[in-house]
C-alpha positions in Angstrom: 19.8 1.0 -33.1 17.3 0.2 -30.5 13.5 -0.3 -31.1 11.7 2.0 -28.6 9.0 -0.6 -28.3 11.8 -2.8 -26.5 12.3 0.1 -23.8 9.0 0.4 -22.8 8.4 -0.2 -19.4 4.6 0.9 -18.9 2.7 3.2 -20.8 -1.2 3.9 -20.4 -3.9 6.5 -20.6 -6.0 7.9 -17.8 -8.6 10.5 -19.1 -6.8 13.0 -21.1 -3.4 11.9 -19.5 -1.0 9.5 -20.8 1.7 8.1 -18.1 4.9 6.7 -19.9 7.9 4.9 -18.4 10.8 3.8 -20.4 14.2 3.0 -20.3 16.4 5.4 -21.4 18.7 5.0 -24.5 22.3 3.7 -23.3 23.9 7.0 -24.6 21.4 9.0 -22.1 22.1 6.5 -19.4 25.7 7.5 -19.7 25.4 11.1 -20.0 22.3 11.4 -17.0 23.2 8.8 -14.9 19.9 7.2 -14.7 18.4 4.2 -16.5 14.6 5.0 -16.5 12.3 7.9 -16.8 8.4 8.5 -16.4 6.9 11.4 -17.9 3.4 12.2 -18.5 1.3 14.0 -21.4 -1.8 16.0 -20.9 -3.7 16.3 -24.4 -0.7 15.3 -26.7 1.6 18.0 -24.4 4.5 16.7 -22.5 3.7 18.2 -19.0 6.5 19.2 -16.4 6.3 15.9 -14.8 9.5 14.0 -15.3 11.4 11.4 -12.8 14.1 9.4 -13.5 15.6 6.3 -11.4 18.3 3.7 -11.5 16.4 0.3 -11.1 13.4 -1.7 -12.9 11.9 -1.9 -9.4 12.0 2.1 -8.8 10.8 2.5 -12.7 7.8 0.5 -11.8 6.8 2.5 -8.7 7.5 5.6 -10.2 5.0 4.8 -12.9 2.6 3.9 -10.1 3.2 7.2 -8.4 2.9 9.2 -11.6 -0.7 7.3 -12.4 -1.8 8.3 -8.9 -0.7 11.9 -9.3 -2.8 12.1 -12.7 -5.7 10.5 -10.9 -5.7 12.9 -8.3 -5.1 15.7 -10.7 -8.1 14.3 -13.1 -10.3 13.7 -10.2 -10.0 17.3 -9.0 -10.5 18.6 -12.7 -13.4 16.4 -13.1 -15.2 16.4 -9.6 -14.3 12.8 -8.6 -15.2 11.4 -12.1 -12.4 9.1 -13.3 -12.9 7.5 -16.6 -9.6 5.1 -17.3 -9.3 4.2 -21.2 
């Protein structure tokens, strides 16, 4: 069985948010038709943010897009104050 650590592309905290991009397990790739997924947690709860793609290049780009989205959300919630962890 494949270890989740081997499938992590990028993971990082931005304030109370956690952005995670992983390569999906092979059985999910066959079922969904995508290889990578980016999701966001807020305070240990998964949000509705979920984006999938096919290539590692797209996965890195979608992770950066998700992080940018989080920074925008965080900045608007905290009046422009962002403290990355």
